[in-house]
C-alpha positions in Angstrom: 211.0 287.5 165.1 207.7 289.2 164.4 206.5 286.3 162.4 207.3 283.8 165.1 205.5 285.9 167.8 202.5 286.1 165.5 202.5 282.4 165.0 202.7 281.8 168.8 199.8 284.2 169.4 197.6 282.5 166.7 198.3 279.1 168.3 197.3 280.3 171.7 194.1 281.8 170.3 193.3 278.5 168.5 193.9 276.5 171.7 191.5 278.8 173.6 188.9 278.4 170.9 189.3 274.6 171.0 188.8 274.6 174.8 185.7 276.7 174.5 184.3 274.4 171.7 185.0 271.3 173.8 183.2 272.9 176.8 180.2 273.8 174.6 180.1 270.3 173.2 180.2 268.8 176.8 177.4 271.1 177.9 175.3 270.1 174.9 176.0 266.4 175.5 175.0 266.8 179.2 171.8 268.7 178.1 171.0 266.0 175.5 171.4 263.3 178.1 169.3 265.1 180.7 166.7 266.3 178.3 166.2 263.2 176.3 162.7 261.8 176.1 161.7 258.5 174.6 158.2 257.5 173.8 157.6 254.0 175.3 156.1 251.4 173.1 152.7 250.2 174.2 151.6 246.5 173.7 148.5 245.7 171.7 145.3 245.0 173.8 144.4 241.4 174.3 141.0 240.2 173.2 138.6 239.4 176.0 137.2 235.9 176.3 133.6 235.4 175.5 131.4 234.4 178.4 130.2 230.8 177.6 128.3 230.2 180.9 124.9 230.7 179.2 125.8 228.1 176.5 126.9 225.6 179.3 123.6 226.1 181.1 121.6 225.6 177.9 123.5 222.4 177.3 122.8 221.3 180.9 119.1 221.7 180.4 117.2 218.6 179.2 113.6 218.1 178.1 110.9 217.1 180.7 110.8 213.2 181.0 107.6 211.3 181.5 106.2 210.7 185.0 107.4 207.1 185.1 111.2 207.9 185.1 111.5 211.3 187.0 114.0 210.0 189.6 116.5 208.6 187.1 116.4 211.7 184.9 116.8 214.0 187.9 119.9 212.1 188.9 121.2 212.5 185.3 120.4 216.2 185.3 122.2 216.8 188.6 125.3 215.0 187.2 125.2 217.1 184.0 124.8 220.3 186.0 127.8 219.4 188.2 129.9 218.7 185.1 128.8 222.1 183.6 129.8 223.9 186.9 133.2 222.2 186.8 133.7 223.3 183.2 132.7 226.9 184.1 135.2 226.9 187.0 138.0 225.6 184.8 137.2 228.3 182.2 137.3 231.0 184.9 140.7 229.7 186.1 142.0 229.8 182.6 140.8 233.4 182.2 142.6 234.4 185.5 145.8 232.8 184.2 145.6 234.6 180.9 145.1 237.9 182.7 148.2 237.3 184.8 150.1 236.4 181.7 149.0 239.6 180.0 150.1 241.7 183.0 153.5 240.0 182.9 153.8 240.8 179.2 153.0 244.4 179.8 155.6 244.7 182.5 158.2 243.1 180.2 157.2 245.6 177.5 157.8 248.5 179.9 161.2 247.1 180.8 162.1 246.7 177.2 161.0 250.3 176.5 163.2 251.6 179.3 166.2 249.6 178.1 165.7 250.8 174.5 165.6 254.4 175.7 168.8 253.9 177.7 170.4 252.3 174.6 169.3 255.3 172.5 170.9 257.7 175.0 174.1 255.7 175.0 174.2 255.8 171.2 173.7 259.6 171.2 176.5 260.0 173.8 178.7 257.8 171.7 178.0 259.9 168.6 178.8 263.1 170.4 182.1 261.6 171.8 182.9 260.5 168.3 182.4 264.0 166.9 184.7 265.4 169.7 187.3 262.8 168.8 187.1 263.7 165.1 187.5 267.5 165.9 190.5 266.7 168.2 192.1 264.5 165.4 191.6 267.4 163.0 193.2 269.8 165.4 196.1 267.4 166.0 196.7 267.1 162.3 196.7 270.9 161.9 199.2 271.2 164.8 201.4 268.6 163.3 201.4 270.5 160.0 202.4 273.7 161.9 205.2 271.8 163.7 206.5 270.5 160.4 206.5 274.1 159.0 208.3 275.4 162.1 210.8 272.6 161.9 211.6 273.6 158.3 212.0 277.2 159.5 214.4 276.1 162.2 216.4 274.0 159.7 216.6 277.1 157.4 217.8 279.2 160.3 220.3 276.6 161.4 221.7 276.6 157.8 221.9 280.4 157.9 223.7 280.2 161.2 226.2 277.8 159.7 226.8 280.2 156.8 227.2 283.1 159.2 229.7 281.2 161.2 231.6 280.3 158.0 231.6 284.0 157.1 232.8 284.9 160.6 235.7 282.5 160.2 236.5 284.0 156.9 236.4 287.4 158.5 238.7 286.4 161.3 241.0 284.8 158.8 241.0 288.0 156.8 241.5 290.0 160.0 244.5 287.9 160.9 245.9 288.0 157.4 245.0 291.7 156.8 245.8 293.6 159.9 247.3 296.2 157.7 243.8 296.9 156.3 242.2 297.7 159.8 241.7 301.3 159.1 240.1 300.6 155.8 237.9 297.9 157.2 237.0 299.5 160.6 233.6 300.5 159.3 233.0 297.0 157.9 234.1 295.6 161.3 231.6 297.7 163.1 228.9 296.7 160.7 229.8 293.0 161.1 229.7 293.5 164.9 226.2 294.9 164.8 225.2 292.0 162.6 226.7 289.6 165.0 224.8 291.2 167.9 221.6 290.9 166.0 222.3 287.2 165.2 222.9 286.5 168.8 219.7 288.0 169.8 217.9 286.0 167.2 219.7 282.9 168.4 218.5 283.5 172.0 214.9 284.1 170.8 215.0 280.9 168.7 216.3 278.9 171.7 213.4 280.2 173.8 210.9 279.3 171.1 212.4 275.8 170.8 212.0 275.3 174.5 208.3 276.4 174.4 207.6 274.2 171.4 209.2 271.2 173.1 207.0 271.8 176.2 203.9 272.1 174.0 204.8 268.8 172.2 205.1 267.0 175.6 201.7 268.3 176.7 200.2 267.2 173.4 201.6 263.8 173.8 200.2 263.4 177.3 196.8 264.6 176.0 196.9 262.1 173.1 197.6 259.3 175.5 194.7 260.3 177.7 192.4 260.4 174.6 193.5 257.0 173.5 192.8 255.4 176.9 189.3 257.0 176.9 188.7 255.6 173.4 189.7 252.1 174.6 187.3 252.3 177.6 184.5 253.5 175.4 185.1 250.7 172.9 184.8 248.2 175.7 181.6 249.7 176.9 180.2 249.6 173.4 181.0 245.9 173.0 179.3 245.1 176.3 176.2 247.1 175.3 176.0 245.3 171.9 176.2 241.9 173.5 173.5 242.9 176.0 171.3 244.2 173.2 171.7 241.0 171.2 170.7 238.9 174.2 167.6 241.1 174.7 166.6 240.8 171.1 166.8 237.0 171.3 164.7 237.0 174.4 162.1 239.2 172.7 162.0 237.0 169.6 161.4 233.9 171.8 158.7 235.6 173.8 156.9 236.7 170.6 157.0 233.1 169.2 155.7 231.7 172.4 152.8 234.2 172.5 151.8 233.4 168.9 151.9 229.7 169.6 149.7 230.1 172.7 147.2 232.3 170.7 147.0 229.7 168.0 146.4 226.9 170.5 143.8 228.9 172.3 141.8 229.5 169.0 142.1 225.8 168.1 140.8 224.7 171.6 137.9 227.2 171.4 136.8 225.8 168.0 137.1 222.2 169.2 135.0 223.0 172.3 132.2 224.5 170.2 132.3 221.5 167.9 132.2 219.0 170.7 129.3 220.9 172.5 127.3 220.8 169.3 127.9 217.0 168.9 127.0 216.5 172.6 123.7 218.4 172.2 122.8 216.3 169.2 123.7 213.0 170.9 121.6 214.0 174.0 118.6 214.8 171.8 118.8 211.4 170.0 119.1 209.7 173.4 115.9 211.4 174.5 114.2 210.3 171.3 115.3 206.7 171.9 114.1 206.7 175.4 110.7 207.9 174.2 110.6 205.1 171.6 111.5 202.5 174.4 108.6 203.8 176.5 106.2 203.6 173.6 107.4 200.0 172.9 106.9 199.1 176.6 103.3 200.6 176.5 102.6 198.5 173.3 104.0 195.4 175.0 101.8 196.0 178.0 98.7 196.4 175.8 99.6 193.2 173.9 100.0 191.4 177.2 96.6 192.5 178.3 95.1 191.3 175.1 96.8 187.9 175.5 95.4 187.6 179.0 91.9 188.5 177.7 92.2 185.9 174.9 93.4 183.3 177.4 90.3 184.0 179.5 88.1 183.7 176.4 89.8 180.5 175.5 89.1 179.1 178.9 85.4 180.1 178.7 85.2 178.5 175.3 86.7 175.3 176.6 84.2 175.2 179.4 81.4 175.8 177.0 82.7 173.0 174.8 82.9 170.7 177.8 79.3 171.5 178.7 78.0 171.2 175.2 80.2 168.3 174.0 77.3 166.3 172.7 76.2 169.0 170.1 77.9 168.4 166.8 76.5 171.5 165.2 78.3 173.8 167.7 81.7 172.1 167.0 82.3 173.6 163.6 81.5 177.1 164.9 83.7 176.7 167.9 86.5 175.4 165.8 86.3 178.4 163.5 86.3 180.7 166.5 89.3 178.9 167.9 91.1 179.1 164.6 90.5 182.8 164.3 91.6 183.3 167.9 94.7 181.2 167.2 95.5 183.3 164.2 95.1 186.4 166.3 97.4 185.0 169.0 99.9 184.0 166.4 100.0 187.5 164.9 100.3 189.0 168.4 103.1 186.6 169.2 104.9 187.6 166.0 104.6 191.2 167.0 106.0 190.4 170.4 108.9 188.5 168.8 109.6 191.5 166.6 109.5 193.9 169.6 111.8 191.6 171.5 114.2 191.3 168.6 114.3 195.1 168.4 114.9 195.4 172.1 117.8 192.8 171.8 119.3 194.9 169.0 119.0 198.0 171.1 120.7 196.1 174.0 123.6 195.0 171.8 124.0 198.6 170.5 124.1 199.8 174.1 126.7 197.2 174.9 128.8 198.3 172.0 128.4 201.9 173.2 129.5 201.0 176.7 132.5 199.1 175.5 133.6 202.0 173.2 133.3 204.4 176.1 135.3 202.1 178.4 138.0 201.8 175.8 138.1 205.5 175.3 138.4 206.0 179.1 141.3 203.5 179.1 143.0 205.3 176.3 142.4 208.7 178.0 144.0 207.4 181.2 147.0 206.0 179.3 147.5 209.2 177.5 147.0 211.2 180.6 149.8 209.2 182.4 152.2 210.2 179.5 151.1 213.8 179.2 152.4 216.8 181.2 150.0 218.4 183.8 150.2 221.9 182.0 148.9 220.6 178.7 145.3 220.9 177.7 143.6 217.4 178.0 141.3 216.3 175.2 139.4 213.0 174.6 137.5 211.7 171.5 134.6 209.6 172.9 132.8 207.3 170.4 129.1 207.7 171.0 127.1 205.1 169.0 123.3 205.5 168.6 120.8 202.6 168.9 119.9 203.0 165.2 121.4 200.8 162.4 124.1 203.4 161.5 126.7 204.3 164.1 128.5 207.7 164.1 131.4 209.0 166.1 131.2 212.1 168.2 134.5 213.6 169.5 134.1 215.5 172.7 136.8 217.3 174.6 136.2 216.9 178.3 138.2 216.8 181.5 138.2 214.2 184.3 135.0 215.3 186.0 133.1 215.5 182.7 134.3 212.0 181.6 133.2 210.5 185.0 129.8 212.1 184.7 129.3 210.9 181.1 130.5 207.3 182.0 128.2 207.3 185.0 125.2 208.5 182.9 125.9 205.9 180.2 126.2 203.2 182.8 122.9 204.2 184.4 121.2 204.2 181.0 122.7 200.8 180.2 121.6 199.4 183.6 118.1 200.9 183.1 117.7 199.5 179.6 119.0 196.0 180.6 116.7 196.0 183.6 113.7 196.9 181.4 114.6 194.2 178.8 115.1 191.6 181.6 111.7 192.6 183.0 110.1 192.3 179.6 111.7 188.9 179.1 110.4 187.7 182.5 106.9 189.0 181.7 106.9 187.2 178.3 108.1 184.0 179.9 105.2 184.3 182.5 102.8 184.8 179.6 104.0 181.7 177.8 104.0 179.7 181.0 100.4 180.8 181.7 99.4 179.8 178.2 101.0 176.4 178.7 99.3 175.9 182.0 96.0 176.8 180.6 96.6 174.2 177.9 97.3 171.6 180.6 101.0 170.9 179.8 103.9 171.7 182.0 106.7 173.5 180.1 110.1 174.8 181.3 109.9 178.3 183.0 112.8 179.7 181.1 112.1 179.6 177.3 113.4 182.4 175.1 110.4 184.3 173.6 112.6 186.2 171.2 113.7 183.1 169.3 110.9 180.4 169.8 107.5 182.2 170.0 106.3 180.4 166.9 107.1 177.0 168.2 105.2 177.6 171.5 102.3 179.0 169.6 102.1 175.9 167.4 102.2 173.7 170.5 99.3 175.6 172.1 97.3 175.3 168.8 98.0 171.6 168.5 96.9 171.0 172.1 93.7 173.0 171.6 92.9 171.1 168.5 93.6 167.8 170.3 91.1 168.9 173.1 88.5 169.8 170.6 88.8 166.5 168.7 88.8 164.3 171.8 85.1 164.8 172.2 84.4 163.7 168.6 87.0 160.9 167.9 87.6 157.7 169.5 89.8 157.2 172.6 92.4 155.4 170.6 93.0 158.4 168.3 93.1 160.8 171.2 95.8 158.7 173.0 97.9 158.6 169.8 97.6 162.3 169.4 98.5 163.0 173.0 101.6 160.8 172.7 102.6 162.7 169.6 102.0 166.0 171.2 104.0 165.0 174.3 106.9 163.9 172.2 106.8 167.2 170.3 106.6 169.2 173.5 109.6 167.4 175.0 111.7 168.1 171.9 110.7 171.7 171.9 111.5 172.0 175.6 115.0 170.7 175.1 115.6 173.1 172.2 114.1 176.0 174.2 116.2 175.3 177.3 119.5 175.2 175.3 118.7 178.3 173.2 117.2 180.3 176.0 120.2 179.7 178.2 122.5 180.9 175.5 120.4 184.0 174.8 120.1 184.9 178.4 123.9 184.6 178.9 124.5 186.8 175.8 122.1 189.4 177.0 123.5 189.5 180.6 127.1 189.6 179.5 
């Protein structure tokens, strides 16, 4: 009995201790949840964009043109400055968009930090609950061991009770059989009665302990069911949290990959813009050089034209002098030598003019090729633009060919306004160059016509000086020689020479008309 009471007292003490421990663990868990601090993760700072406005303004600047073409160059400068302003505005818009994207990324980083902190807190709470469950499992195992021990004790007591009952039956049998030995066995009977009384008390105490143990077992079963239900709920919460964490990690990975790709694209576009700006500056510098060369050639052509007019006047004066002094044979040789020297000079000047015209035609053909390439590039850009999405960065590789013998390609990334400005500037340059060449052709035609009129023959007004200057010069020389020999030879020889000259002039006129028409069509188209 004493042992059983001691065991009951120890069990009650252990239960009180377990309750105190569970309360302390709950308080710690609440304190850890309330006092948990998580350092948020800060995103890396984004590099600032370099200010390229000064570079755009430097590219917009152009060297001072000569005084003859100030108006055309001012128009070109205004178009280039407008294109540069548009580029600057687009760059500023892109900067604003990048700043907004950086702010959104920072907000997402803060949200992810808060979510990771909450996840960390949940993990700590789960670990604390797990520790509590482990302690409770240990306690349940210990209580089960104690129950097994007590069951064994009860079994032993029940066996003892059975033995006692068997003894009592034997005693009753002996009492029934041996009534004669009552006196001798009275003392034994009293002793057995006392033993019986003690056993009954023990039986009552054992019954009370069995009732208490059964009530405790019911309570423990109820508590075990509650704990199992709590564990199931916590397992469900853990599964939901893990699925949510996996989704967030996937989103984070996708956002990181998109940010890296955007940074790579940004670096590539910056490198390409710098390259295209450098090529654009070089092309503009070469264009200015070519304009200067054209101006020098026009000045040389004007000077040669003035010399031709002067030579024509001298030729007329010499003819008048020959007409006045036709009877002097001594002057004829000197005049012929002077005419031959002047003829050679005019031939050399006409050769120079032919070379200049050929160069100008080559320049015109190169300008045509340049214009065709720019038009094709614009068509390709428009076709690509119709297939591209509006968010993508638009780039165009324009082939810029120089008027020199070698042609090189210059890729330039530009947007719609820049392309329109470049195409307009090239069209204006092409129109100005074609107008100059047409003017030079008209002037050369007028010069040839004036030379033919001075010689006294009517030629067609539209010969091609670029391809038949030598033939015209030979005709003029033959006619001058015919005029000089008319005074010395007989009228029959002069008539034959005139007929031969007229036939040659007619043949040359037909050739000039056909070839000049073809050349003019080619130059104008």
